C-alpha positions in Angstrom: 174.9 155.8 182.1 171.4 154.3 182.2 170.6 151.7 179.6 167.6 153.7 178.3 169.8 156.6 177.4 172.1 154.4 175.4 169.3 153.2 173.2 168.2 156.8 172.4 170.9 157.2 169.8 170.0 154.1 167.8 166.5 153.9 166.2 166.7 150.7 164.3 169.1 148.6 162.2 168.8 148.8 158.4 168.6 145.4 156.7 168.8 145.6 152.9 170.8 143.8 150.3 173.5 146.4 150.4 173.8 146.2 154.2 174.0 142.5 154.2 176.9 142.8 151.7 178.6 145.3 154.0 178.3 142.9 156.9 180.9 140.7 155.2 183.3 143.6 155.7 182.5 143.9 159.5 180.1 146.9 158.9 176.7 147.4 160.4 174.2 150.1 159.4 171.8 151.7 161.8 169.1 154.4 161.5 169.9 157.2 164.0 168.2 160.4 165.1 169.1 163.7 163.5 170.9 164.8 166.7 173.3 161.8 166.7 177.1 162.4 166.3 180.0 160.1 165.9 181.4 160.4 169.4 178.1 159.5 171.1 177.4 156.7 168.7 180.8 155.1 169.3 180.4 155.0 173.0 176.8 153.8 172.9 177.4 151.0 170.5 180.5 149.8 172.3 178.6 149.7 175.6 175.4 148.1 174.2 176.9 145.4 172.0 180.4 145.0 173.7 182.4 145.4 170.5 185.2 147.7 169.4 184.3 150.4 166.8 187.1 151.5 164.5 185.2 153.9 162.2 181.8 155.6 161.8 180.4 157.1 158.6 177.2 159.2 158.9 175.0 159.8 155.9 172.0 162.2 155.7 169.2 161.1 153.4 167.2 164.2 152.3 163.5 164.5 152.0 162.2 163.9 148.5 159.0 163.6 146.5 158.1 160.5 144.6 155.4 159.9 142.0 153.4 156.8 142.8 150.3 155.9 140.7 150.2 159.4 139.3 150.2 161.1 142.7 153.1 163.0 144.4 154.1 161.4 147.7 156.6 162.8 150.2 159.3 160.5 151.3 160.8 161.6 154.6 164.5 161.7 155.0 166.6 160.2 157.8 170.1 159.9 159.1 172.0 156.6 158.9 175.3 155.5 160.4 177.7 152.9 158.9 179.7 151.4 161.8 182.9 149.6 161.0 183.9 147.0 163.7 187.3 145.6 164.6 188.3 142.6 162.5 186.7 139.4 163.7 183.8 141.0 165.6 180.2 141.2 164.5 176.8 142.3 165.8 174.0 139.7 165.4 170.9 141.8 164.4 168.6 138.8 164.2 168.7 138.1 168.0 167.0 140.3 170.5 169.0 142.7 172.6 
């Protein structure tokens, strides 16, 4: 499979306080497209980062409206994947791919 097709299923890593806490448990969180599924994500991540994936959880964040400075603002939803890696393995998100 071509390298460009592997990167189609991973949009960006999510780096927040919660995801850094999850990284201590061998978990990494990525923002993925709406068409992504567990089987494709597992094969792509294993080929790109050369790690063993044990489990994948996918979460759909819905669209919502938020009031900011008295105005209603639409916040778009997205799909995220929590990837659990084999014990002792990790993905370094700070270095370039």
